[in-house]
C-alpha positions as CSV (number, residue, x, y, z in Angstrom):
1,M,75.3,-119.0,-66.4
2,K,77.9,-116.6,-64.9
3,E,75.9,-116.5,-61.7
4,I,75.9,-120.3,-61.5
5,N,79.7,-120.2,-61.8
6,K,79.9,-117.5,-59.1
7,N,77.7,-119.6,-56.8
8,N,79.7,-122.7,-57.6
9,K,82.9,-120.9,-56.7
10,S,81.5,-120.0,-53.3
11,F,80.3,-123.5,-52.8
12,E,83.7,-125.0,-53.8
13,N,85.6,-122.4,-51.7
14,I,84.0,-123.6,-48.5
15,K,84.7,-127.3,-49.2
16,H,86.9,-129.2,-46.7
17,I,88.8,-132.4,-47.3
18,D,89.3,-134.8,-44.4
19,E,92.3,-136.9,-43.6
20,N,90.9,-139.7,-45.9
21,G,90.5,-137.3,-48.9
22,V,86.7,-137.2,-48.5
23,E,85.1,-133.8,-49.2
24,F,82.6,-132.2,-46.8
25,W,81.0,-128.9,-46.0
26,Y,80.1,-127.3,-42.7
27,A,76.4,-126.3,-42.5
28,R,77.3,-123.0,-40.8
29,E,79.5,-122.1,-43.7
30,L,77.0,-123.1,-46.3
31,M,74.3,-121.0,-44.6
32,P,75.5,-117.6,-45.8
33,V,76.4,-119.0,-49.3
34,L,72.7,-119.9,-49.6
35,Q,71.8,-116.5,-48.2
36,Y,70.3,-117.6,-44.9
37,S,71.0,-115.3,-42.0
38,N,69.2,-117.1,-39.3
39,W,70.5,-120.5,-38.0
40,Q,67.0,-121.6,-36.8
41,N,65.5,-121.1,-40.3
42,F,68.4,-122.8,-42.0
43,E,68.3,-125.7,-39.5
44,K,64.6,-126.3,-40.5
45,I,65.8,-126.7,-44.1
46,I,68.5,-129.1,-42.9
47,H,65.9,-131.2,-41.1
48,K,63.7,-131.3,-44.2
49,A,66.7,-132.5,-46.2
50,M,67.3,-135.2,-43.6
51,V,63.7,-136.4,-44.0
52,S,64.2,-136.5,-47.8
53,C,67.4,-138.6,-47.3
54,E,65.6,-141.0,-44.9
55,N,62.6,-141.3,-47.2
56,S,65.0,-142.3,-50.0
57,N,66.2,-145.2,-47.7
58,I,69.6,-143.6,-47.4
59,N,71.4,-143.5,-44.1
60,V,71.1,-140.0,-42.8
61,I,74.2,-140.3,-40.6
62,D,76.3,-141.0,-43.6
63,H,75.5,-137.5,-45.1
64,F,74.6,-135.3,-42.1
65,T,77.0,-135.7,-39.2
66,D,76.2,-133.7,-36.0
67,I,79.2,-131.9,-34.7
68,N,79.5,-129.5,-31.8
69,K,82.1,-126.7,-31.9
70,M,83.3,-124.5,-29.1
71,V,83.0,-120.9,-30.2
72,Q,84.1,-117.8,-28.4
73,I,81.4,-115.3,-27.4
74,G,81.7,-111.6,-26.8
75,S,82.6,-111.9,-23.1
76,G,85.6,-114.1,-24.0
77,A,83.9,-117.3,-22.7
78,Y,83.2,-120.3,-24.9
79,R,80.0,-122.0,-25.6
80,E,79.0,-125.0,-27.6
81,Q,77.6,-124.4,-31.1
82,I,75.7,-127.0,-33.1
83,D,76.9,-127.6,-36.7
84,Y,76.8,-130.4,-39.3
85,E,79.4,-131.9,-41.6
86,L,77.6,-132.4,-44.9
87,T,78.4,-134.5,-47.9
88,R,77.9,-133.2,-51.4
89,Y,74.6,-135.2,-51.4
90,A,73.5,-133.5,-48.2
91,C,74.2,-130.1,-49.8
92,Y,72.2,-131.1,-52.8
93,L,69.2,-132.1,-50.6
94,I,69.5,-128.8,-48.7
95,A,69.4,-126.9,-52.0
96,Q,66.4,-128.9,-53.1
97,N,64.5,-128.1,-49.9
98,G,65.6,-124.5,-49.7
99,D,63.4,-121.4,-50.2
100,T,62.9,-121.4,-54.0
101,R,62.0,-117.7,-53.9
102,K,65.7,-117.1,-53.3
103,K,67.6,-116.7,-56.5
104,V,70.7,-118.3,-55.0
105,I,68.6,-121.5,-54.2
106,A,67.5,-121.7,-57.8
107,L,71.1,-121.3,-58.9
108,A,72.2,-124.0,-56.4
109,Q,69.5,-126.4,-57.7
110,T,70.7,-125.7,-61.3
111,Y,74.3,-126.2,-60.3
112,F,73.6,-129.7,-58.8
113,A,71.5,-130.6,-61.9
114,V,74.4,-129.6,-64.2
115,Q,76.9,-131.5,-62.0
116,T,74.7,-134.6,-62.0
117,R,74.4,-134.5,-65.8
118,K,78.2,-134.1,-66.2
119,Q,78.8,-137.2,-64.1
120,E,76.2,-139.1,-66.2
121,I,78.0,-138.1,-69.4
122,R,81.4,-139.1,-67.9
123,E,80.1,-142.5,-66.9
124,K,78.5,-143.1,-70.3
125,E,81.7,-142.1,-72.1
126,Y,83.8,-144.3,-69.8
127,T,81.6,-147.4,-70.5
128,S,82.1,-146.8,-74.3
129,L,85.9,-147.0,-73.9
130,T,87.9,-150.0,-75.0
131,E,89.8,-152.0,-72.3
132,D,93.1,-150.4,-73.3
133,E,91.5,-146.9,-73.1
134,K,90.0,-147.7,-69.7
135,R,93.4,-148.8,-68.5
136,F,95.1,-145.6,-69.8
137,Y,92.3,-143.5,-68.2
138,Q,92.8,-145.3,-64.8
139,R,96.6,-144.9,-65.1
140,N,96.1,-141.1,-65.6
141,L,93.8,-141.0,-62.6
142,T,96.4,-142.8,-60.5
143,K,99.1,-140.5,-61.7
144,K,97.1,-137.4,-60.7
145,G,96.2,-139.0,-57.4
146,N,99.9,-139.8,-56.7
147,Y,100.9,-136.3,-57.6
148,S,98.3,-134.8,-55.3
149,L,99.4,-137.2,-52.5
150,N,103.0,-136.2,-52.9
151,Q,102.2,-132.5,-52.8
152,T,100.1,-133.0,-49.7
153,A,102.8,-135.1,-48.0
154,R,105.5,-132.5,-49.0
155,N,103.4,-129.7,-47.5
156,A,102.9,-131.7,-44.3
157,G,106.7,-132.0,-44.0
158,V,107.4,-135.5,-45.3
159,K,111.1,-135.9,-46.2
160,N,111.5,-139.6,-47.0
161,F,109.0,-140.4,-49.7
162,D,110.3,-143.9,-50.2
163,K,109.4,-144.8,-46.6
164,F,106.2,-142.8,-46.9
165,H,105.0,-144.8,-50.0
166,N,106.3,-148.1,-48.6
167,Y,104.1,-147.7,-45.4
168,G,101.2,-146.7,-47.6
169,Y,101.5,-149.9,-49.6
170,K,101.9,-152.0,-46.4
171,G,98.7,-150.5,-45.0
172,L,96.9,-151.0,-48.3
173,Y,97.8,-154.6,-48.8
174,K,98.2,-155.6,-45.1
175,E,101.6,-157.1,-45.6
176,H,102.5,-159.9,-43.2
177,Y,105.8,-161.7,-43.0
178,Q,105.6,-165.3,-41.9
179,Q,108.6,-167.6,-41.8
180,G,110.5,-165.4,-44.3
181,Q,107.6,-165.3,-46.8
182,L,105.7,-162.2,-47.8
183,L,102.0,-162.8,-47.8
184,V,100.0,-160.1,-49.5
185,Y,96.3,-159.8,-48.9
186,A,93.8,-157.9,-51.0
187,P,92.5,-154.8,-49.3
188,L,89.1,-155.2,-47.6
189,L,86.6,-153.0,-49.5
């Protein structure tokens, strides 16, 4: 189990968060974590994972985003390098389609199985809560989210948190002023 935690740490260490708070991983950073040294071999695994995604009637583009990066080569010139932004689900599919002779692949598969089970337990526990307990749980999630948002905003240099939050609410609820009245629309989900 210690090795699973070590692999989990490496996996979580290469995680990125976009401007919307969505987590993703770069395939080129995942490659060495899964102990692949050759991009062409790893890309074959990625394509197998894409086929698995497509065969599950899930939109491949939602989980495997082609990106091209400019990287500097030895001569100082730049060239384009293919990479992918991967969701957690894409990483799971890559682990499922990886070379099972590699111990790290077996550990990654175990990691995803354990994470899936933890999520199932959390969902089951949540559905058994009373309405008041659910409200309290949601309030705590909101509190943690707001704290994280404030920390990120502070690190980004935000000084006026009142205005910052006010604009956030305006964007969320699409406030419109008409003839001196405030009309609040529910966000489009």
